C-alpha positions in Angstrom: 32.4 21.4 -9.0 29.7 22.1 -6.3 29.8 19.9 -3.3 28.0 19.8 0.1 29.6 18.7 3.4 27.9 15.6 4.8 28.0 14.3 8.4 26.3 11.1 9.4 26.5 10.6 13.2 25.2 7.8 15.5 24.8 8.0 19.2 28.2 6.3 19.5 30.4 7.7 16.7 30.8 9.7 13.5 30.0 7.3 10.7 30.7 9.5 7.7 32.1 13.0 7.2 33.1 14.4 3.9 32.2 16.3 0.7 29.4 15.0 -1.6 27.8 15.9 -4.8 24.4 14.4 -3.8 22.7 12.7 -0.8 19.5 10.6 -0.9 17.8 9.3 2.2 14.3 8.1 3.4 12.4 11.1 4.6 9.3 10.7 6.8 7.0 11.5 3.8 9.2 10.0 1.1 12.6 9.8 -0.4 14.7 13.0 -0.2 17.4 14.1 -2.5 19.8 16.8 -1.4 22.1 18.8 -3.7 24.5 21.6 -2.8 22.7 24.9 -2.0 19.5 23.1 -0.9 16.9 25.1 0.9 17.4 24.8 4.7 15.3 22.0 6.2 14.9 20.0 9.4 12.8 16.8 9.3 12.6 13.3 10.7 13.8 10.4 8.7 12.7 6.8 8.5 14.8 3.7 8.8 16.6 3.0 5.6 19.7 3.7 3.6 21.5 7.0 3.2 23.2 7.1 -0.2 26.1 9.6 -0.5 27.6 10.3 -3.9 31.1 11.5 -2.9 33.0 14.4 -4.5 35.2 11.9 -6.4 32.2 10.1 -7.9 32.2 7.2 -5.5 29.3 6.1 -3.4 28.9 5.5 0.3 25.9 3.7 1.9 24.9 4.1 5.5 22.0 2.3 7.2 20.1 4.5 9.7 17.3 3.4 12.0 15.5 6.7 11.7 16.6 10.0 13.1 16.8 13.7 12.3 18.0 15.4 9.2 19.3 19.0 9.1 20.1 20.6 5.8 21.8 23.9 5.3 22.9 25.3 1.9 26.5 24.0 2.5 26.0 21.2 5.0 23.9 18.1 5.6 23.8 16.5 9.1 22.1 13.2 9.7 21.6 12.3 13.4 20.5 8.7 14.3 20.6 6.6 17.4 21.8 3.7 15.2 23.8 4.1 12.0 25.9 1.4 10.3 28.2 1.7 7.4 27.1 -0.4 4.4 30.3 -2.4 4.4 29.7 -3.3 8.1 26.1 -4.6 7.7 25.9 -8.3 8.7 23.1 -10.2 6.9 23.3 -13.2 9.2 23.0 -11.1 12.3 20.2 -9.0 10.9 18.2 -12.2 9.8 18.7 -13.7 13.3 17.4 -10.4 14.9 14.5 -10.4 12.5 13.5 -13.9 13.4 13.7 -12.9 17.1 11.5 -9.9 16.5 9.0 -12.0 14.6 8.9 -14.4 17.5 8.4 -11.5 19.9 5.5 -10.3 17.7 3.8 -13.7 17.9 4.3 -13.9 21.6 3.3 -10.2 22.5 1.0 -10.1 25.5 0.4 -6.4 25.7 -0.1 -3.5 23.3 3.3 -2.2 24.3 5.0 -5.5 23.6 3.2 -5.6 20.2 4.2 -2.0 19.3 7.8 -2.6 20.3 8.1 -5.8 18.3 6.5 -4.2 15.2 8.9 -1.3 15.4 11.9 -3.6 15.7 10.7 -5.6 12.8 10.3 -2.5 10.6 13.8 -1.4 11.4 15.3 -4.8 10.7 13.4 -5.1 7.4 14.8 -1.7 6.4 18.3 -2.8 7.4 18.0 -5.9 5.2 16.8 -3.8 2.3 19.7 -1.4 2.8 22.0 -4.4 2.8 20.6 -5.6 -0.5 21.0 -2.1 -2.0 24.6 -1.9 -0.8 25.5 -5.3 -2.2 23.7 -4.5 -5.5 25.8 -1.3 -5.9 29.1 -3.2 -5.9 
Protein backbone atom coordinates (compact mmCIF):
# COMPACT_ATOMS: atom_id res chain seq x y z
CA UNK A 1 0.00 0.00 0.00
CA UNK A 2 1.30 3.47 -0.89
CA UNK A 3 1.56 5.99 1.91
CA UNK A 4 3.03 9.43 2.40
CA UNK A 5 4.64 10.77 5.59
CA UNK A 6 2.73 13.69 7.09
CA UNK A 7 3.96 16.22 9.67
CA UNK A 8 1.68 18.95 11.05
CA UNK A 9 3.65 21.37 13.19
CA UNK A 10 2.58 24.45 15.17
CA UNK A 11 4.84 27.12 16.59
CA UNK A 12 4.72 25.25 19.91
CA UNK A 13 4.78 21.53 19.11
CA UNK A 14 4.43 18.70 16.63
CA UNK A 15 0.69 18.05 16.32
CA UNK A 16 0.76 15.00 14.04
CA UNK A 17 3.48 12.84 12.54
CA UNK A 18 2.76 9.60 10.74
CA UNK A 19 1.98 7.74 7.54
CA UNK A 20 -1.15 8.55 5.55
CA UNK A 21 -2.99 7.41 2.45
CA UNK A 22 -4.41 10.87 1.72
CA UNK A 23 -4.37 14.44 3.06
CA UNK A 24 -6.94 17.18 2.36
CA UNK A 25 -6.51 20.79 3.45
CA UNK A 26 -7.64 24.33 2.60
CA UNK A 27 -5.25 25.79 0.03
CA UNK A 28 -5.19 29.49 -0.66
CA UNK A 29 -7.04 29.00 -3.95
CA UNK A 30 -9.24 26.07 -2.90
CA UNK A 31 -9.23 22.62 -1.33
CA UNK A 32 -6.09 20.54 -1.92
CA UNK A 33 -5.91 16.77 -1.97
CA UNK A 34 -2.52 15.10 -1.61
CA UNK A 35 -1.77 11.46 -2.43
CA UNK A 36 1.57 9.63 -2.29
CA UNK A 37 3.97 10.62 -5.12
CA UNK A 38 2.32 14.05 -5.48
CA UNK A 39 4.17 16.64 -7.51
CA UNK A 40 6.38 18.89 -5.32
CA UNK A 41 4.54 22.00 -4.16
CA UNK A 42 4.93 24.89 -1.74
CA UNK A 43 1.91 27.08 -1.08
CA UNK A 44 0.10 29.04 1.60
CA UNK A 45 -2.93 27.52 3.25
CA UNK A 46 -6.01 29.16 4.74
CA UNK A 47 -7.54 28.62 8.14
CA UNK A 48 -9.49 25.38 8.24
CA UNK A 49 -9.23 21.68 8.84
CA UNK A 50 -6.54 19.30 7.70
CA UNK A 51 -8.04 15.84 7.17
CA UNK A 52 -5.56 12.98 7.27
CA UNK A 53 -6.59 9.47 6.20
CA UNK A 54 -4.12 7.37 8.15
CA UNK A 55 -2.37 4.27 6.82
CA UNK A 56 -4.64 2.03 8.92
CA UNK A 57 -7.80 3.60 7.43
CA UNK A 58 -8.57 5.90 10.38
CA UNK A 59 -8.92 9.68 10.21
CA UNK A 60 -7.20 12.51 12.01
CA UNK A 61 -8.45 16.09 11.97
CA UNK A 62 -6.28 19.10 12.80
CA UNK A 63 -7.42 22.74 12.76
CA UNK A 64 -4.83 25.16 11.36
CA UNK A 65 -5.08 28.95 11.41
CA UNK A 66 -3.37 29.25 8.02
CA UNK A 67 0.26 28.55 7.29
CA UNK A 68 2.55 26.96 4.74
CA UNK A 69 2.30 23.60 2.99
CA UNK A 70 5.30 21.80 1.51
CA UNK A 71 4.69 18.66 -0.53
CA UNK A 72 7.39 16.28 -1.70
CA UNK A 73 6.62 12.93 -3.40
CA UNK A 74 7.07 11.06 -0.11
CA UNK A 75 6.43 13.77 2.52
CA UNK A 76 3.85 16.43 3.39
CA UNK A 77 4.73 19.17 5.90
CA UNK A 78 2.16 21.63 7.25
CA UNK A 79 3.60 24.57 9.21
CA UNK A 80 1.16 26.78 11.10
CA UNK A 81 1.45 29.30 13.93
CA UNK A 82 -1.66 27.73 15.45
CA UNK A 83 -2.66 24.09 15.04
CA UNK A 84 -5.09 22.21 17.28
CA UNK A 85 -5.98 18.52 17.21
CA UNK A 86 -9.65 17.95 16.40
CA UNK A 87 -10.20 16.17 19.71
CA UNK A 88 -8.75 19.21 21.57
CA UNK A 89 -11.03 21.82 19.97
CA UNK A 90 -13.22 23.54 22.59
CA UNK A 91 -16.52 24.83 21.20
CA UNK A 92 -17.37 26.93 24.25
CA UNK A 93 -13.98 28.65 24.20
CA UNK A 94 -14.18 29.23 20.42
CA UNK A 95 -17.70 30.72 20.69
CA UNK A 96 -16.56 33.05 23.49
CA UNK A 97 -13.57 34.18 21.41
CA UNK A 98 -15.84 34.68 18.39
CA UNK A 99 -18.18 36.88 20.46
CA UNK A 100 -15.18 38.92 21.64
CA UNK A 101 -13.96 39.31 18.03
CA UNK A 102 -17.44 40.42 16.91
CA UNK A 103 -17.44 42.98 19.73
CA UNK A 104 -13.98 44.19 18.68
CA UNK A 105 -15.25 44.49 15.09
CA UNK A 106 -18.18 46.67 16.20
CA UNK A 107 -15.89 48.86 18.32
CA UNK A 108 -12.99 49.18 15.85
CA UNK A 109 -11.77 52.76 15.70
CA UNK A 110 -9.02 52.45 13.11
CA UNK A 111 -8.47 50.54 9.87
CA UNK A 112 -5.88 48.38 11.65
CA UNK A 113 -8.31 47.49 14.46
CA UNK A 114 -10.94 46.63 11.85
CA UNK A 115 -8.57 44.42 9.83
CA UNK A 116 -7.32 42.66 12.97
CA UNK A 117 -10.88 41.94 14.17
CA UNK A 118 -11.95 40.69 10.70
CA UNK A 119 -8.94 38.37 10.53
CA UNK A 120 -9.60 36.97 14.01
CA UNK A 121 -13.27 36.48 13.18
CA UNK A 122 -12.42 34.57 9.98
CA UNK A 123 -10.03 32.27 11.87
CA UNK A 124 -12.61 31.57 14.59
CA UNK A 125 -15.34 30.87 12.03
CA UNK A 126 -12.97 28.37 10.36
CA UNK A 127 -12.20 26.82 13.75
CA UNK A 128 -15.90 26.34 14.51
CA UNK A 129 -16.42 24.84 11.05
CA UNK A 130 -13.51 22.44 11.66
CA UNK A 131 -15.05 21.50 15.01
CA UNK A 132 -18.36 20.65 13.31
CA UNK A 133 -16.52 18.53 10.70
CA UNK A 134 -14.61 16.71 13.43
CA UNK A 135 -17.76 15.98 15.43
CA UNK A 136 -19.61 14.91 12.28
CA UNK A 137 -16.92 12.36 11.45
CA UNK A 138 -17.34 10.48 14.73
